[in-house]
N, C-alpha and C positions, 0 to 999 in steps of 0.2 A: 504493500500500500504506500509505503514511503520509499519506494525503489529508486527515485532519481538520485539518491546518494550512493556513490561507490567508494567504499573505504577499504584500505588495506587491512589484513587480519589484525595487526597490532592496533590500528585505529578502531576497528570494530569491537575488539575486546575492551578497549578503553571506553568506548561509547557505552557498552553494556554496564561497565563498572560505574560510570558517573550517572547513567540513567537510573540504575538501581538505588544508588545513594541519594540521588535527587528525589526519587519517588518516596523513599523512606523519610528523609529529612523534611520534605514538604508536608507529608502527611502528619508527622509528629508535631510539626509547628502549628498547623491549624487546629488539630484535635486538642493539643495541650493548652493552647490559648483559650479555647472554649471551656475546657475543664477548669482552668484557673478562674474563669468567670462564674463557674458553678460551685467553686470551692467555698465552704463555710468555715470561718475561723473567728475566734474571739478578737475583738478590737480593743482599743485602749480603755473603753468604758466597761469592758468585761462582757458585753453582749455579743453573741455570735451573729455574724452577718456575712453576706457574700462578698467576694473580693471584686468590687466594681470599680476598678482603677484603670480604665482604658488608656488614659494619657501616660500613665507610668509604663504600660506595655508598649505604647508607641515609642517611648524613650528607649526601650530595649531594642526595638528595631534599628534605631540609629547606632546603638552600641554595636550591634551585630554588623552593620554596614561599615562602621569604623574599623573593625577587625580586618577588613579587606586591605587596609593600608599595610598591615604586616605582611600580607601576601605580596603586595606590590613591591615592597622593599626587597624581597627575595628575588623578584623578577627583574628589577632594574639592573640593566647591564652597564650603563654609564651614568655617573652621578648627575650631570646636567646642572642647571641653575636651581637654587633653593625653591621649594614649593611656593612660598609666598611671593616669589617673583614671576611666577607663571600665571598667565591670564586665567587658566582654568581654576586656579585656587579661589579666585574671587567670583567668577561667573557661576560657580556651582551653588553659591549662597542662596540666590532667589529660587533656584530649582528645589533646594532642600526645604525652603519655607513652604512651597506648594506641597511637597511631600509630607511635611509635618501636618498640615491642615487636612489633606486628603486622607492620609492613613489614619489620623486621629479620628476623623468622622466615621470611617469604616469600622474601626475598632469599637467605637461606641455603638455602632449598629449591631455588631456581632453579639453584644450583650443581650440583645432581645430576639435574635432569630437563630434557628438551628444552624450548625456549622456547615452542613451540606448546602443549605439555601444561600448562606453567606458566600460560599465559594462559587456557586453558580451565578449569583447576581453580579459578581465581579466581571462577568462577561460583557456588561454594559459599557466597559471601557472601549469596546470596539466601535459601536455607533457614536458614542460621545466623541471619541478621537476623530472619527470621520468628519463629524460636523465642524469641530474647531479647526481641523486641517484644511477643509474646503473654505471655510469662512476667513480664516486668518493667514494661512500659509498659501492659499490659492492653489491647492492641489486639485488634481482631477481624478475622478473615480469612474471606473468602467461599469458597464451595465450589470455584469455578473456579480460584481462586488456589491452593488446596490441590493441585488437579490439576496446575497449572503447576509448583509446587514439586516434586511427585513426579516429573514428567517431567524437570526440571532435575537432580534428584539421580540419577535413573537414567542420564541422559546422561553425567554426570560419572563415574559408575562405569565406563561403557564407555570413556570417555577415559582413565581411569587404567589400565584393563586393556590398552588399546592402547599406552599409554605404556610399560608394562613390557616389551612386545615391541620397541618402537622404541629403547629405551635399552639393550638387551641388549649392544650392542657398545661402549658408552661408559661404563657404570657397572654395578656388581653389583646383583643384585636387592635386597640389603640397602640399598645406597646409594639406589636409586630409591625404596624404601619410606620411607626416612628423609626424602628430599626431599618426597615427597607428604605425609607427616605434618607436616613443618614448615610447608608451605604451608597445610594445613588448620588447623593450630594458629594460624597468623597470621590466617586468616580468622575464627576464633572471636574472637580479640582485636579485630579490626576491627569485628565485629558488636557486641561489647561497647562499643567506642568510639561506635557509633551511639547506644546507650542513654545513655552518659555525656553526649554532645552534646545529645541530646533533653532530658535532665534539666537540664543546666546552661545551655543556650543556647536553650531552647524559646521564651522570651519576649524574646529579644534580636533587634533588627533592625539589620542592618549590611550594608555592602558585602561581596560574596563575596570580592573581592580582599583586603579587610582581614582577613577571617576566615582565608583561606588563608595570608596573610602572617604573621599572628600565630602560627598554629600552626607555621609555618616558623621563626619567631623562637624560640619555646619549644623546638622540636625541636633547633635548633642549640645552645641552652644546655644541654639535657639531654645531647646527644651530647658536648659538651665535658667533661661530668662522667663519662659512661658509657664513652666510648671509652678513656680512660687506664686504666680498670679491667681492660680486656681485653688489655692489652699483654703481649707476649712469653709468653703462656700459650696452649697449644693447647686450643681449646675442643672440646666434643663435636662429632662428625661431621666432624672433619678441618679445621675452620675455624681459621685462624691469623691473628689481628689483630696487626700490628706496624706502627704508623703511620710509624715511622722508615724501615722497609723499604719501605713504600708510597711515600713521597716519594722514596726512593732509586730505586725502579723508574720512577717518573714522570720523574725527572731524567734517567735514562739511556735513556728510550724516548719519543721525541717522538710516536710513533704512539699509545702508550698514553695519553699526556697529551691528545692530540687527541680520543681516544675518551671520556675522562672529561669534557672540556669539552662534547663533543657530547651526552653523556647528560644533563648538567645543563641545557643550553639546551633540549633537546627536552622534558624534564620541564616546564620553565617554559612553553614554547610550548603544550604539550598542556593545561596548566591553563587558560590564557587561552582557548584554542579551546573547551574543554569547557563552561565557564560561559557563554561567548558563544553557543554553539549552543543551549543550553537556554534562554537568554534570548530569542533571536529565533525559536526554533521550539518545541521541547518537550524534556522529559526523555526521551521515547521515542526521539526522534531521536538523543539522546546515547547511548542504549543501542545503537542500530543503528550508530552510529559505531564502537563497540567491537566489534560483530560483524564489521563490515567490516575493522577493524584486525586482528582475530585471523586472518582468512583471509590478509590481506596479509603479516602477520608470518610465517605458515607458508610462504607462497610465497617470500618473501625469504630465509628461513632455508634452504629447499631449494635455491634458486638459488645462494646463497653457498656451500653445501656442494659443489655441482657444480663451482664455480670453484676453491675451496680446501677440500679434504676435512677440514682441521683445524678448520674453523669451520662454524657452521650445523648443520643436521640433514638427513639423507638420507631418501628414501622407502623404506619397507620393506614389501614385500608379505607378508601381507595386512593388516598392522597399520595402515598409513596409511589404508587404506579403512575400517577399523573406526573409527579416530579421526575421519575425516570424517563418518561416520554419527553418531557421538556428538556432534560439534559441531552437525550439523543438528538433532539432537534437542534440544540446548541452546537453540538459537535458537527452536525451536517452544515449548519450555517458557517461555521469557522472554516470548514473544508472548502465550501463554495467560494468564500471570500479569498482564501489562500490560493485558489485556482488549481486545486489538486485534480479537478476534472479536465483540465486542459492538457494538450499534448506537450511533450518536452520542447518541441520547436517553438510553441507559443510562449514558453517560459524564457525567452531570450532576454538578455539584459536590456536591449533596446526597448522591447515592448514593456518590460517592467518599469523602466525609467519613465516612459512616456505616459503611462496611465495609472501608475500605482499611487495610492495614498499610504505612506509608510505608517502603519499602525502597529501597536504592540498587542499581543494576545492577552487573555486574562491571566496567563501565567506570569506576565512580566511585572505585575505590580500588586500584589496583595499587601504583603507586609515585608517584601523581601527585596526585589530588584527595582530598578529605576526605569522610568519611561525613556531613558537614554537608550533603551533597547530598540527605539525607532530606527528604521532602516538607514536613514541618511545621517543619523547621529554618529559621533566619533566611536561610540561603543559598538554599534553594529558594523561600522566599517572595519573595525579591528577584529571582531569575532565572527564575521561571515565572509570569508574569502570567496571571491567570485569563481575561483578554480574548483571549489568543492561542489557547490550546488547553487543554482539560482532558482528561487521559487517564483511563481507567477506574480505574487505580491509580497514584498518584504513585510514580515509581521512586526 
């Protein structure tokens, strides 16, 4: 199905290795994050409460991205000028601010919706990115891409409808609607981040690990300013950020602490696996890594619920079947948009360059990688060599 790629045996085994680790780390990340939100632990007042600290978890995302700088240091062959004298050091700041807002809103939304619904709703990045790319970057989009986007949008409507039935026992209809709106609002901000990165970083060539690491650095700096402003005030939608209480909970629950460390390390691992997979195979393979991850996340959440009903999510007839149908439609829409139905000749670089809207797939942004995965960005130029594989539409 993904046959356009021809890899040497060594590259093939390397692909399988990173695909497996990416599947594992991506699944662990999403499921563990939702489990943390369902975790009940005593706070400073002695009363047990759920760990509803989404902005703290957003900060963990930036810490995980910052760890990529350590990888970049090992990759750097020649010293070059100091980082602060390079243009990319400063231009990644605005991108990171968009990342903070978009990821934070989505993490708040995850508090109210099942993790499988959250993962599938992230597919709205595709139509949102198409809109902002056409409006602000003046990109052109082919007819079959429009069909793919329509199919994706319809599938996500079905997923949202199914999710309202699935979450009937865990949240009110109002809470579920708030969660969906927060996720979609976060996707709009992430789509805007794509435009900002295209504008600021379009002519910059650098290592993907450096780009991810710098956005993590700026994100940590912004969180150091932003997080104190949220302290001891109940935010809309029941979110309550109290970092002192957060560390109190971590200090008195080694299980919660272990889960936080697990989330951070899995974010870091998924970053590395994602860019490596696109480097040795293609961005389309990266997309199908996320499709596989979504199914695995769903399966793990269901299995976890069967073992401990307080965590994960259960199967609810007929809504789970409706959700499965919506997911299948989402994969179909992504495949149409990516041009997998086209012949290899149609996937020429000239055709791709003339009619493609460089979008990222849902894999590229949940809580892990950056919209710099866009095809014309420095990250994609680095990790998608034209000699390996040219998809009909850069993802």
